[in-house]
mmJSON file of the N, C-alpha and C atoms, coordinates in Angstrom:
{"data_MODEL":{"atom_site":{
"group_PDB":["ATOM","ATOM","ATOM","ATOM","ATOM","ATOM","ATOM","ATOM","ATOM","ATOM","ATOM","ATOM","ATOM","ATOM","ATOM","ATOM","ATOM","ATOM","ATOM","ATOM","ATOM","ATOM","ATOM","ATOM","ATOM","ATOM","ATOM","ATOM","ATOM","ATOM","ATOM","ATOM","ATOM","ATOM","ATOM","ATOM","ATOM","ATOM","ATOM","ATOM","ATOM","ATOM","ATOM","ATOM","ATOM","ATOM","ATOM","ATOM","ATOM","ATOM","ATOM","ATOM","ATOM","ATOM","ATOM","ATOM","ATOM","ATOM","ATOM","ATOM","ATOM","ATOM","ATOM","ATOM","ATOM","ATOM","ATOM","ATOM","ATOM","ATOM","ATOM","ATOM","ATOM","ATOM","ATOM","ATOM","ATOM","ATOM","ATOM","ATOM","ATOM","ATOM","ATOM","ATOM","ATOM","ATOM","ATOM","ATOM","ATOM","ATOM","ATOM","ATOM","ATOM","ATOM","ATOM","ATOM","ATOM","ATOM","ATOM","ATOM","ATOM","ATOM","ATOM","ATOM","ATOM","ATOM","ATOM","ATOM","ATOM","ATOM","ATOM","ATOM","ATOM","ATOM","ATOM","ATOM","ATOM","ATOM","ATOM","ATOM","ATOM","ATOM","ATOM","ATOM","ATOM","ATOM","ATOM","ATOM","ATOM","ATOM","ATOM","ATOM","ATOM","ATOM","ATOM","ATOM","ATOM","ATOM","ATOM","ATOM","ATOM","ATOM","ATOM","ATOM","ATOM","ATOM","ATOM","ATOM","ATOM","ATOM","ATOM","ATOM","ATOM","ATOM","ATOM","ATOM","ATOM","ATOM","ATOM","ATOM","ATOM","ATOM","ATOM","ATOM","ATOM","ATOM","ATOM","ATOM","ATOM","ATOM","ATOM","ATOM","ATOM","ATOM","ATOM","ATOM","ATOM","ATOM","ATOM","ATOM","ATOM","ATOM","ATOM","ATOM","ATOM","ATOM","ATOM","ATOM","ATOM","ATOM","ATOM","ATOM","ATOM","ATOM","ATOM","ATOM","ATOM","ATOM","ATOM","ATOM","ATOM","ATOM","ATOM","ATOM","ATOM","ATOM","ATOM","ATOM","ATOM","ATOM","ATOM","ATOM","ATOM","ATOM","ATOM","ATOM","ATOM","ATOM","ATOM","ATOM","ATOM","ATOM","ATOM","ATOM","ATOM"],
"id":[1,2,3,4,5,6,7,8,9,10,11,12,13,14,15,16,17,18,19,20,21,22,23,24,25,26,27,28,29,30,31,32,33,34,35,36,37,38,39,40,41,42,43,44,45,46,47,48,49,50,51,52,53,54,55,56,57,58,59,60,61,62,63,64,65,66,67,68,69,70,71,72,73,74,75,76,77,78,79,80,81,82,83,84,85,86,87,88,89,90,91,92,93,94,95,96,97,98,99,100,101,102,103,104,105,106,107,108,109,110,111,112,113,114,115,116,117,118,119,120,121,122,123,124,125,126,127,128,129,130,131,132,133,134,135,136,137,138,139,140,141,142,143,144,145,146,147,148,149,150,151,152,153,154,155,156,157,158,159,160,161,162,163,164,165,166,167,168,169,170,171,172,173,174,175,176,177,178,179,180,181,182,183,184,185,186,187,188,189,190,191,192,193,194,195,196,197,198,199,200,201,202,203,204,205,206,207,208,209,210,211,212,213,214,215,216,217,218,219,220,221,222,223,224,225],
"type_symbol":["N","C","C","N","C","C","N","C","C","N","C","C","N","C","C","N","C","C","N","C","C","N","C","C","N","C","C","N","C","C","N","C","C","N","C","C","N","C","C","N","C","C","N","C","C","N","C","C","N","C","C","N","C","C","N","C","C","N","C","C","N","C","C","N","C","C","N","C","C","N","C","C","N","C","C","N","C","C","N","C","C","N","C","C","N","C","C","N","C","C","N","C","C","N","C","C","N","C","C","N","C","C","N","C","C","N","C","C","N","C","C","N","C","C","N","C","C","N","C","C","N","C","C","N","C","C","N","C","C","N","C","C","N","C","C","N","C","C","N","C","C","N","C","C","N","C","C","N","C","C","N","C","C","N","C","C","N","C","C","N","C","C","N","C","C","N","C","C","N","C","C","N","C","C","N","C","C","N","C","C","N","C","C","N","C","C","N","C","C","N","C","C","N","C","C","N","C","C","N","C","C","N","C","C","N","C","C","N","C","C","N","C","C","N","C","C","N","C","C","N","C","C","N","C","C"],
"label_atom_id":["N","CA","C","N","CA","C","N","CA","C","N","CA","C","N","CA","C","N","CA","C","N","CA","C","N","CA","C","N","CA","C","N","CA","C","N","CA","C","N","CA","C","N","CA","C","N","CA","C","N","CA","C","N","CA","C","N","CA","C","N","CA","C","N","CA","C","N","CA","C","N","CA","C","N","CA","C","N","CA","C","N","CA","C","N","CA","C","N","CA","C","N","CA","C","N","CA","C","N","CA","C","N","CA","C","N","CA","C","N","CA","C","N","CA","C","N","CA","C","N","CA","C","N","CA","C","N","CA","C","N","CA","C","N","CA","C","N","CA","C","N","CA","C","N","CA","C","N","CA","C","N","CA","C","N","CA","C","N","CA","C","N","CA","C","N","CA","C","N","CA","C","N","CA","C","N","CA","C","N","CA","C","N","CA","C","N","CA","C","N","CA","C","N","CA","C","N","CA","C","N","CA","C","N","CA","C","N","CA","C","N","CA","C","N","CA","C","N","CA","C","N","CA","C","N","CA","C","N","CA","C","N","CA","C","N","CA","C","N","CA","C","N","CA","C","N","CA","C","N","CA","C","N","CA","C","N","CA","C","N","CA","C"],
"label_alt_id":[null,null,null,null,null,null,null,null,null,null,null,null,null,null,null,null,null,null,null,null,null,null,null,null,null,null,null,null,null,null,null,null,null,null,null,null,null,null,null,null,null,null,null,null,null,null,null,null,null,null,null,null,null,null,null,null,null,null,null,null,null,null,null,null,null,null,null,null,null,null,null,null,null,null,null,null,null,null,null,null,null,null,null,null,null,null,null,null,null,null,null,null,null,null,null,null,null,null,null,null,null,null,null,null,null,null,null,null,null,null,null,null,null,null,null,null,null,null,null,null,null,null,null,null,null,null,null,null,null,null,null,null,null,null,null,null,null,null,null,null,null,null,null,null,null,null,null,null,null,null,null,null,null,null,null,null,null,null,null,null,null,null,null,null,null,null,null,null,null,null,null,null,null,null,null,null,null,null,null,null,null,null,null,null,null,null,null,null,null,null,null,null,null,null,null,null,null,null,null,null,null,null,null,null,null,null,null,null,null,null,null,null,null,null,null,null,null,null,null,null,null,null,null,null,null],
"label_comp_id":["MET","MET","MET","SER","SER","SER","GLU","GLU","GLU","TYR","TYR","TYR","MET","MET","MET","LYS","LYS","LYS","TYR","TYR","TYR","SER","SER","SER","TRP","TRP","TRP","ASN","ASN","ASN","ILE","ILE","ILE","LYS","LYS","LYS","ASN","ASN","ASN","GLU","GLU","GLU","TRP","TRP","TRP","GLN","GLN","GLN","SER","SER","SER","ALA","ALA","ALA","ALA","ALA","ALA","ILE","ILE","ILE","GLU","GLU","GLU","VAL","VAL","VAL","MET","MET","MET","MET","MET","MET","VAL","VAL","VAL","LEU","LEU","LEU","ASP","ASP","ASP","GLU","GLU","GLU","LEU","LEU","LEU","HIS","HIS","HIS","LEU","LEU","LEU","LYS","LYS","LYS","ASN","ASN","ASN","SER","SER","SER","SER","SER","SER","ARG","ARG","ARG","GLU","GLU","GLU","LYS","LYS","LYS","PRO","PRO","PRO","ASN","ASN","ASN","LEU","LEU","LEU","GLN","GLN","GLN","PHE","PHE","PHE","PHE","PHE","PHE","VAL","VAL","VAL","SER","SER","SER","ASP","ASP","ASP","PHE","PHE","PHE","PRO","PRO","PRO","ALA","ALA","ALA","LYS","LYS","LYS","PHE","PHE","PHE","THR","THR","THR","GLN","GLN","GLN","ILE","ILE","ILE","GLY","GLY","GLY","GLU","GLU","GLU","ARG","ARG","ARG","PHE","PHE","PHE","LEU","LEU","LEU","GLY","GLY","GLY","SER","SER","SER","LYS","LYS","LYS","MET","MET","MET","GLY","GLY","GLY","VAL","VAL","VAL","VAL","VAL","VAL","LYS","LYS","LYS","LYS","LYS","LYS","VAL","VAL","VAL","GLY","GLY","GLY","VAL","VAL","VAL","GLY","GLY","GLY","ARG","ARG","ARG","GLY","GLY","GLY"],
"label_asym_id":["A","A","A","A","A","A","A","A","A","A","A","A","A","A","A","A","A","A","A","A","A","A","A","A","A","A","A","A","A","A","A","A","A","A","A","A","A","A","A","A","A","A","A","A","A","A","A","A","A","A","A","A","A","A","A","A","A","A","A","A","A","A","A","A","A","A","A","A","A","A","A","A","A","A","A","A","A","A","A","A","A","A","A","A","A","A","A","A","A","A","A","A","A","A","A","A","A","A","A","A","A","A","A","A","A","A","A","A","A","A","A","A","A","A","A","A","A","A","A","A","A","A","A","A","A","A","A","A","A","A","A","A","A","A","A","A","A","A","A","A","A","A","A","A","A","A","A","A","A","A","A","A","A","A","A","A","A","A","A","A","A","A","A","A","A","A","A","A","A","A","A","A","A","A","A","A","A","A","A","A","A","A","A","A","A","A","A","A","A","A","A","A","A","A","A","A","A","A","A","A","A","A","A","A","A","A","A","A","A","A","A","A","A","A","A","A","A","A","A","A","A","A","A","A","A"],
"label_entity_id":["1","1","1","1","1","1","1","1","1","1","1","1","1","1","1","1","1","1","1","1","1","1","1","1","1","1","1","1","1","1","1","1","1","1","1","1","1","1","1","1","1","1","1","1","1","1","1","1","1","1","1","1","1","1","1","1","1","1","1","1","1","1","1","1","1","1","1","1","1","1","1","1","1","1","1","1","1","1","1","1","1","1","1","1","1","1","1","1","1","1","1","1","1","1","1","1","1","1","1","1","1","1","1","1","1","1","1","1","1","1","1","1","1","1","1","1","1","1","1","1","1","1","1","1","1","1","1","1","1","1","1","1","1","1","1","1","1","1","1","1","1","1","1","1","1","1","1","1","1","1","1","1","1","1","1","1","1","1","1","1","1","1","1","1","1","1","1","1","1","1","1","1","1","1","1","1","1","1","1","1","1","1","1","1","1","1","1","1","1","1","1","1","1","1","1","1","1","1","1","1","1","1","1","1","1","1","1","1","1","1","1","1","1","1","1","1","1","1","1","1","1","1","1","1","1"],
"label_seq_id":[1,1,1,2,2,2,3,3,3,4,4,4,5,5,5,6,6,6,7,7,7,8,8,8,9,9,9,10,10,10,11,11,11,12,12,12,13,13,13,14,14,14,15,15,15,16,16,16,17,17,17,18,18,18,19,19,19,20,20,20,21,21,21,22,22,22,23,23,23,24,24,24,25,25,25,26,26,26,27,27,27,28,28,28,29,29,29,30,30,30,31,31,31,32,32,32,33,33,33,34,34,34,35,35,35,36,36,36,37,37,37,38,38,38,39,39,39,40,40,40,41,41,41,42,42,42,43,43,43,44,44,44,45,45,45,46,46,46,47,47,47,48,48,48,49,49,49,50,50,50,51,51,51,52,52,52,53,53,53,54,54,54,55,55,55,56,56,56,57,57,57,58,58,58,59,59,59,60,60,60,61,61,61,62,62,62,63,63,63,64,64,64,65,65,65,66,66,66,67,67,67,68,68,68,69,69,69,70,70,70,71,71,71,72,72,72,73,73,73,74,74,74,75,75,75],
"pdbx_PDB_ins_code":[null,null,null,null,null,null,null,null,null,null,null,null,null,null,null,null,null,null,null,null,null,null,null,null,null,null,null,null,null,null,null,null,null,null,null,null,null,null,null,null,null,null,null,null,null,null,null,null,null,null,null,null,null,null,null,null,null,null,null,null,null,null,null,null,null,null,null,null,null,null,null,null,null,null,null,null,null,null,null,null,null,null,null,null,null,null,null,null,null,null,null,null,null,null,null,null,null,null,null,null,null,null,null,null,null,null,null,null,null,null,null,null,null,null,null,null,null,null,null,null,null,null,null,null,null,null,null,null,null,null,null,null,null,null,null,null,null,null,null,null,null,null,null,null,null,null,null,null,null,null,null,null,null,null,null,null,null,null,null,null,null,null,null,null,null,null,null,null,null,null,null,null,null,null,null,null,null,null,null,null,null,null,null,null,null,null,null,null,null,null,null,null,null,null,null,null,null,null,null,null,null,null,null,null,null,null,null,null,null,null,null,null,null,null,null,null,null,null,null,null,null,null,null,null,null],
"Cartn_x":[0.823,0.0,0.861,2.072,2.907,3.247,3.305,3.595,2.493,1.284,0.17,0.068,0.901,0.856,1.66,2.07,2.857,2.055,0.735,-0.118,-0.278,0.31,0.212,-0.432,-1.74,-2.468,-2.759,-2.736,-3.007,-4.502,-5.26,-6.7,-7.008,-7.687,-7.959,-8.902,-9.835,-10.796,-10.172,-9.817,-9.142,-9.997,-11.307,-12.19,-12.152,-12.186,-12.127,-10.782,-9.736,-8.404,-8.309,-8.846,-8.838,-9.658,-10.806,-11.662,-10.956,-10.264,-9.528,-8.414,-7.728,-6.643,-7.174,-8.297,-8.911,-9.316,-9.931,-10.357,-9.163,-8.047,-6.86,-6.283,-6.261,-5.754,-6.652,-7.968,-8.898,-8.724,-8.506,-8.317,-7.028,-5.939,-4.656,-4.695,-5.464,-5.562,-6.692,-7.349,-8.469,-9.592,-9.91,-10.962,-12.178,-12.139,-13.28,-14.475,-15.637,-16.876,-17.302,-17.335,-17.69,-19.17,-19.93,-21.357,-22.1,-23.078,-23.922,-25.201,-25.367,-26.568,-26.51,-27.663,-27.759,-27.371,-26.488,-26.055,-27.15,-27.097,-27.992,-27.224,-27.315,-26.546,-27.252,-26.484,-26.974,-25.938,-26.419,-25.536,-25.919,-24.924,-25.15,-24.474,-25.25,-24.741,-24.979,-24.214,-24.359,-25.07,-25.424,-26.083,-27.401,-27.412,-28.66,-28.82,-29.626,-29.793,-30.308,-31.215,-31.792,-30.724,-29.869,-28.804,-27.795,-27.432,-26.512,-27.093,-28.38,-29.058,-29.074,-29.39,-29.449,-28.099,-27.047,-25.711,-25.259,-25.499,-25.089,-25.749,-27.037,-27.742,-27.245,-26.88,-26.292,-24.943,-24.158,-22.833,-22.921,-23.796,-23.916,-24.732,-25.625,-26.488,-27.629,-27.938,-29.037,-29.508,-30.61,-31.138,-30.143,-30.102,-29.113,-29.59,-30.849,-31.305,-31.448,-31.102,-31.31,-30.24,-30.686,-29.795,-30.339,-29.562,-30.011,-29.136,-29.792,-29.065,-28.707,-27.453,-27.0,-26.321,-26.326,-25.639,-24.155,-23.358,-21.92,-21.556,-21.029,-20.648,-19.396,-19.294,-18.084,-17.185,-15.961,-15.118,-13.966],
"Cartn_y":[-1.202,0.0,1.257,1.169,2.372,2.933,2.078,2.575,3.477,3.359,4.192,5.481,5.615,6.798,7.957,7.839,8.879,10.14,10.05,11.206,11.953,13.116,13.86,15.214,15.256,16.5,17.089,18.385,19.051,19.344,18.352,18.496,18.467,19.501,19.6,18.509,18.11,17.096,15.713,15.061,13.766,12.696,12.741,11.745,11.886,13.102,13.333,12.871,13.137,12.728,11.206,10.516,9.045,8.501,9.101,8.649,8.816,9.914,10.151,9.126,8.834,7.842,6.465,6.068,4.775,4.751,5.825,5.899,5.734,6.35,6.261,4.846,4.203,2.832,1.894,2.02,1.181,1.393,2.629,2.935,2.298,2.43,1.869,0.347,-0.282,-1.747,-2.251,-1.317,-1.653,-2.369,-1.868,-2.456,-1.549,-0.371,0.541,-0.019,0.13,-0.306,0.78,0.442,1.438,1.392,0.559,0.426,1.697,2.049,3.214,2.806,1.5,1.023,1.355,1.591,1.851,0.572,0.668,-0.532,-1.096,-2.377,-3.05,-3.221,-2.227,-2.234,-3.025,-3.836,-4.55,-4.377,-4.125,-3.925,-4.907,-5.468,-6.432,-5.915,-5.814,-5.285,-6.281,-6.16,-7.078,-6.443,-5.164,-4.538,-3.86,-2.559,-1.824,-1.309,-1.98,-1.553,-0.121,0.3,1.643,2.716,2.538,3.518,3.535,2.353,2.254,2.967,2.743,3.369,4.88,5.353,6.804,7.465,6.897,7.474,7.296,6.117,5.837,6.741,7.002,7.873,9.305,9.725,11.06,11.121,10.072,10.013,9.929,9.05,8.849,9.933,10.562,11.569,10.981,9.704,9.048,7.836,7.257,6.062,4.92,4.039,2.977,1.659,1.444,0.141,-0.838,-2.077,-3.153,-3.125,-3.11,-3.238,-4.372,-5.433,-6.621,-6.864,-7.251,-7.629,-9.104,-9.443,-10.813,-11.18,-12.447,-12.933,-13.125,-12.959,-13.152,-14.372,-15.382,-16.618,-16.436,-17.193,-17.15,-18.313,-17.993,-19.003,-19.348],
"Cartn_z":[0.0,0.0,0.0,0.576,0.665,-0.714,-1.745,-3.081,-3.603,-3.046,-3.473,-2.653,-1.648,-0.792,-1.398,-2.651,-3.3,-3.569,-3.502,-3.729,-2.409,-2.297,-1.042,-1.314,-1.192,-1.376,-0.011,0.073,1.334,1.434,1.856,2.012,3.505,3.995,5.423,5.903,5.067,5.455,5.287,6.396,6.332,5.672,5.866,5.248,3.738,3.263,1.824,1.273,1.987,1.573,1.489,2.477,2.477,1.32,1.05,-0.045,-1.383,-1.562,-2.805,-2.951,-1.879,-1.902,-2.296,-1.703,-2.034,-3.507,-3.974,-5.367,-6.316,-5.987,-6.838,-6.84,-5.686,-5.604,-6.41,-6.236,-6.989,-8.49,-8.888,-10.302,-10.826,-10.082,-10.511,-10.599,-9.722,-9.716,-10.612,-11.316,-12.204,-11.457,-10.277,-9.448,-9.289,-9.897,-9.789,-10.545,-9.976,-10.617,-11.601,-12.868,-13.88,-14.246,-13.588,-13.885,-13.504,-14.292,-14.011,-13.279,-13.051,-12.367,-10.88,-10.313,-8.882,-8.131,-7.156,-6.439,-5.531,-5.313,-4.379,-3.069,-2.199,-0.957,0.133,0.847,2.011,3.111,4.312,5.455,6.547,7.211,8.272,9.536,10.614,11.878,12.994,14.055,15.185,16.371,16.264,17.406,17.022,16.792,16.614,15.184,14.352,12.96,12.82,13.687,13.568,13.765,14.747,15.014,13.872,13.382,12.246,11.028,10.774,9.64,9.786,10.974,11.216,10.94,11.477,11.29,9.84,9.275,7.903,6.894,7.055,6.112,6.2,7.398,7.548,6.836,7.0,6.398,4.874,4.36,2.919,2.224,2.967,2.367,1.562,1.799,1.095,1.899,1.454,2.123,1.964,2.978,2.991,2.394,2.305,1.82,2.968,2.718,3.684,4.769,6.041,7.195,8.04,8.18,8.91,10.125,11.213,12.415,12.302,12.578,12.521,13.835,14.141,15.336,15.04,16.073,15.935,16.763,16.099,16.795,17.609,18.655,19.479,19.053,18.764,18.201,19.017],
"occupancy":[1.0,1.0,1.0,1.0,1.0,1.0,1.0,1.0,1.0,1.0,1.0,1.0,1.0,1.0,1.0,1.0,1.0,1.0,1.0,1.0,1.0,1.0,1.0,1.0,1.0,1.0,1.0,1.0,1.0,1.0,1.0,1.0,1.0,1.0,1.0,1.0,1.0,1.0,1.0,1.0,1.0,1.0,1.0,1.0,1.0,1.0,1.0,1.0,1.0,1.0,1.0,1.0,1.0,1.0,1.0,1.0,1.0,1.0,1.0,1.0,1.0,1.0,1.0,1.0,1.0,1.0,1.0,1.0,1.0,1.0,1.0,1.0,1.0,1.0,1.0,1.0,1.0,1.0,1.0,1.0,1.0,1.0,1.0,1.0,1.0,1.0,1.0,1.0,1.0,1.0,1.0,1.0,1.0,1.0,1.0,1.0,1.0,1.0,1.0,1.0,1.0,1.0,1.0,1.0,1.0,1.0,1.0,1.0,1.0,1.0,1.0,1.0,1.0,1.0,1.0,1.0,1.0,1.0,1.0,1.0,1.0,1.0,1.0,1.0,1.0,1.0,1.0,1.0,1.0,1.0,1.0,1.0,1.0,1.0,1.0,1.0,1.0,1.0,1.0,1.0,1.0,1.0,1.0,1.0,1.0,1.0,1.0,1.0,1.0,1.0,1.0,1.0,1.0,1.0,1.0,1.0,1.0,1.0,1.0,1.0,1.0,1.0,1.0,1.0,1.0,1.0,1.0,1.0,1.0,1.0,1.0,1.0,1.0,1.0,1.0,1.0,1.0,1.0,1.0,1.0,1.0,1.0,1.0,1.0,1.0,1.0,1.0,1.0,1.0,1.0,1.0,1.0,1.0,1.0,1.0,1.0,1.0,1.0,1.0,1.0,1.0,1.0,1.0,1.0,1.0,1.0,1.0,1.0,1.0,1.0,1.0,1.0,1.0,1.0,1.0,1.0,1.0,1.0,1.0,1.0,1.0,1.0,1.0,1.0,1.0],
"B_iso_or_equiv":[0.0,0.0,0.0,0.0,0.0,0.0,0.0,0.0,0.0,0.0,0.0,0.0,0.0,0.0,0.0,0.0,0.0,0.0,0.0,0.0,0.0,0.0,0.0,0.0,0.0,0.0,0.0,0.0,0.0,0.0,0.0,0.0,0.0,0.0,0.0,0.0,0.0,0.0,0.0,0.0,0.0,0.0,0.0,0.0,0.0,0.0,0.0,0.0,0.0,0.0,0.0,0.0,0.0,0.0,0.0,0.0,0.0,0.0,0.0,0.0,0.0,0.0,0.0,0.0,0.0,0.0,0.0,0.0,0.0,0.0,0.0,0.0,0.0,0.0,0.0,0.0,0.0,0.0,0.0,0.0,0.0,0.0,0.0,0.0,0.0,0.0,0.0,0.0,0.0,0.0,0.0,0.0,0.0,0.0,0.0,0.0,0.0,0.0,0.0,0.0,0.0,0.0,0.0,0.0,0.0,0.0,0.0,0.0,0.0,0.0,0.0,0.0,0.0,0.0,0.0,0.0,0.0,0.0,0.0,0.0,0.0,0.0,0.0,0.0,0.0,0.0,0.0,0.0,0.0,0.0,0.0,0.0,0.0,0.0,0.0,0.0,0.0,0.0,0.0,0.0,0.0,0.0,0.0,0.0,0.0,0.0,0.0,0.0,0.0,0.0,0.0,0.0,0.0,0.0,0.0,0.0,0.0,0.0,0.0,0.0,0.0,0.0,0.0,0.0,0.0,0.0,0.0,0.0,0.0,0.0,0.0,0.0,0.0,0.0,0.0,0.0,0.0,0.0,0.0,0.0,0.0,0.0,0.0,0.0,0.0,0.0,0.0,0.0,0.0,0.0,0.0,0.0,0.0,0.0,0.0,0.0,0.0,0.0,0.0,0.0,0.0,0.0,0.0,0.0,0.0,0.0,0.0,0.0,0.0,0.0,0.0,0.0,0.0,0.0,0.0,0.0,0.0,0.0,0.0,0.0,0.0,0.0,0.0,0.0,0.0],
"pdbx_formal_charge":[null,null,null,null,null,null,null,null,null,null,null,null,null,null,null,null,null,null,null,null,null,null,null,null,null,null,null,null,null,null,null,null,null,null,null,null,null,null,null,null,null,null,null,null,null,null,null,null,null,null,null,null,null,null,null,null,null,null,null,null,null,null,null,null,null,null,null,null,null,null,null,null,null,null,null,null,null,null,null,null,null,null,null,null,null,null,null,null,null,null,null,null,null,null,null,null,null,null,null,null,null,null,null,null,null,null,null,null,null,null,null,null,null,null,null,null,null,null,null,null,null,null,null,null,null,null,null,null,null,null,null,null,null,null,null,null,null,null,null,null,null,null,null,null,null,null,null,null,null,null,null,null,null,null,null,null,null,null,null,null,null,null,null,null,null,null,null,null,null,null,null,null,null,null,null,null,null,null,null,null,null,null,null,null,null,null,null,null,null,null,null,null,null,null,null,null,null,null,null,null,null,null,null,null,null,null,null,null,null,null,null,null,null,null,null,null,null,null,null,null,null,null,null,null,null],
"auth_seq_id":[1,1,1,2,2,2,3,3,3,4,4,4,5,5,5,6,6,6,7,7,7,8,8,8,9,9,9,10,10,10,11,11,11,12,12,12,13,13,13,14,14,14,15,15,15,16,16,16,17,17,17,18,18,18,19,19,19,20,20,20,21,21,21,22,22,22,23,23,23,24,24,24,25,25,25,26,26,26,27,27,27,28,28,28,29,29,29,30,30,30,31,31,31,32,32,32,33,33,33,34,34,34,35,35,35,36,36,36,37,37,37,38,38,38,39,39,39,40,40,40,41,41,41,42,42,42,43,43,43,44,44,44,45,45,45,46,46,46,47,47,47,48,48,48,49,49,49,50,50,50,51,51,51,52,52,52,53,53,53,54,54,54,55,55,55,56,56,56,57,57,57,58,58,58,59,59,59,60,60,60,61,61,61,62,62,62,63,63,63,64,64,64,65,65,65,66,66,66,67,67,67,68,68,68,69,69,69,70,70,70,71,71,71,72,72,72,73,73,73,74,74,74,75,75,75],
"auth_comp_id":["MET","MET","MET","SER","SER","SER","GLU","GLU","GLU","TYR","TYR","TYR","MET","MET","MET","LYS","LYS","LYS","TYR","TYR","TYR","SER","SER","SER","TRP","TRP","TRP","ASN","ASN","ASN","ILE","ILE","ILE","LYS","LYS","LYS","ASN","ASN","ASN","GLU","GLU","GLU","TRP","TRP","TRP","GLN","GLN","GLN","SER","SER","SER","ALA","ALA","ALA","ALA","ALA","ALA","ILE","ILE","ILE","GLU","GLU","GLU","VAL","VAL","VAL","MET","MET","MET","MET","MET","MET","VAL","VAL","VAL","LEU","LEU","LEU","ASP","ASP","ASP","GLU","GLU","GLU","LEU","LEU","LEU","HIS","HIS","HIS","LEU","LEU","LEU","LYS","LYS","LYS","ASN","ASN","ASN","SER","SER","SER","SER","SER","SER","ARG","ARG","ARG","GLU","GLU","GLU","LYS","LYS","LYS","PRO","PRO","PRO","ASN","ASN","ASN","LEU","LEU","LEU","GLN","GLN","GLN","PHE","PHE","PHE","PHE","PHE","PHE","VAL","VAL","VAL","SER","SER","SER","ASP","ASP","ASP","PHE","PHE","PHE","PRO","PRO","PRO","ALA","ALA","ALA","LYS","LYS","LYS","PHE","PHE","PHE","THR","THR","THR","GLN","GLN","GLN","ILE","ILE","ILE","GLY","GLY","GLY","GLU","GLU","GLU","ARG","ARG","ARG","PHE","PHE","PHE","LEU","LEU","LEU","GLY","GLY","GLY","SER","SER","SER","LYS","LYS","LYS","MET","MET","MET","GLY","GLY","GLY","VAL","VAL","VAL","VAL","VAL","VAL","LYS","LYS","LYS","LYS","LYS","LYS","VAL","VAL","VAL","GLY","GLY","GLY","VAL","VAL","VAL","GLY","GLY","GLY","ARG","ARG","ARG","GLY","GLY","GLY"],
"auth_asym_id":["A","A","A","A","A","A","A","A","A","A","A","A","A","A","A","A","A","A","A","A","A","A","A","A","A","A","A","A","A","A","A","A","A","A","A","A","A","A","A","A","A","A","A","A","A","A","A","A","A","A","A","A","A","A","A","A","A","A","A","A","A","A","A","A","A","A","A","A","A","A","A","A","A","A","A","A","A","A","A","A","A","A","A","A","A","A","A","A","A","A","A","A","A","A","A","A","A","A","A","A","A","A","A","A","A","A","A","A","A","A","A","A","A","A","A","A","A","A","A","A","A","A","A","A","A","A","A","A","A","A","A","A","A","A","A","A","A","A","A","A","A","A","A","A","A","A","A","A","A","A","A","A","A","A","A","A","A","A","A","A","A","A","A","A","A","A","A","A","A","A","A","A","A","A","A","A","A","A","A","A","A","A","A","A","A","A","A","A","A","A","A","A","A","A","A","A","A","A","A","A","A","A","A","A","A","A","A","A","A","A","A","A","A","A","A","A","A","A","A","A","A","A","A","A","A"],
"auth_atom_id":["N","CA","C","N","CA","C","N","CA","C","N","CA","C","N","CA","C","N","CA","C","N","CA","C","N","CA","C","N","CA","C","N","CA","C","N","CA","C","N","CA","C","N","CA","C","N","CA","C","N","CA","C","N","CA","C","N","CA","C","N","CA","C","N","CA","C","N","CA","C","N","CA","C","N","CA","C","N","CA","C","N","CA","C","N","CA","C","N","CA","C","N","CA","C","N","CA","C","N","CA","C","N","CA","C","N","CA","C","N","CA","C","N","CA","C","N","CA","C","N","CA","C","N","CA","C","N","CA","C","N","CA","C","N","CA","C","N","CA","C","N","CA","C","N","CA","C","N","CA","C","N","CA","C","N","CA","C","N","CA","C","N","CA","C","N","CA","C","N","CA","C","N","CA","C","N","CA","C","N","CA","C","N","CA","C","N","CA","C","N","CA","C","N","CA","C","N","CA","C","N","CA","C","N","CA","C","N","CA","C","N","CA","C","N","CA","C","N","CA","C","N","CA","C","N","CA","C","N","CA","C","N","CA","C","N","CA","C","N","CA","C","N","CA","C","N","CA","C","N","CA","C","N","CA","C","N","CA","C","N","CA","C"],
"pdbx_PDB_model_num":[1,1,1,1,1,1,1,1,1,1,1,1,1,1,1,1,1,1,1,1,1,1,1,1,1,1,1,1,1,1,1,1,1,1,1,1,1,1,1,1,1,1,1,1,1,1,1,1,1,1,1,1,1,1,1,1,1,1,1,1,1,1,1,1,1,1,1,1,1,1,1,1,1,1,1,1,1,1,1,1,1,1,1,1,1,1,1,1,1,1,1,1,1,1,1,1,1,1,1,1,1,1,1,1,1,1,1,1,1,1,1,1,1,1,1,1,1,1,1,1,1,1,1,1,1,1,1,1,1,1,1,1,1,1,1,1,1,1,1,1,1,1,1,1,1,1,1,1,1,1,1,1,1,1,1,1,1,1,1,1,1,1,1,1,1,1,1,1,1,1,1,1,1,1,1,1,1,1,1,1,1,1,1,1,1,1,1,1,1,1,1,1,1,1,1,1,1,1,1,1,1,1,1,1,1,1,1,1,1,1,1,1,1,1,1,1,1,1,1,1,1,1,1,1,1]
}}}
């Protein structure tokens, strides 16, 4: 991953900076999704789906789709 850290932009918003870095890595590795179709998002949580949805929708700026509570096995 360090080879992809060559891009050093002075962006005050760390989240935006991280997102740009991820986008560049995905592009270089040819892993970016070029589809124009709306994604079918599903989220799986181990605690409170409503709280996750509330925070996630604020973060994403849109509805999240399916959020399911799942059990976590002890191993």
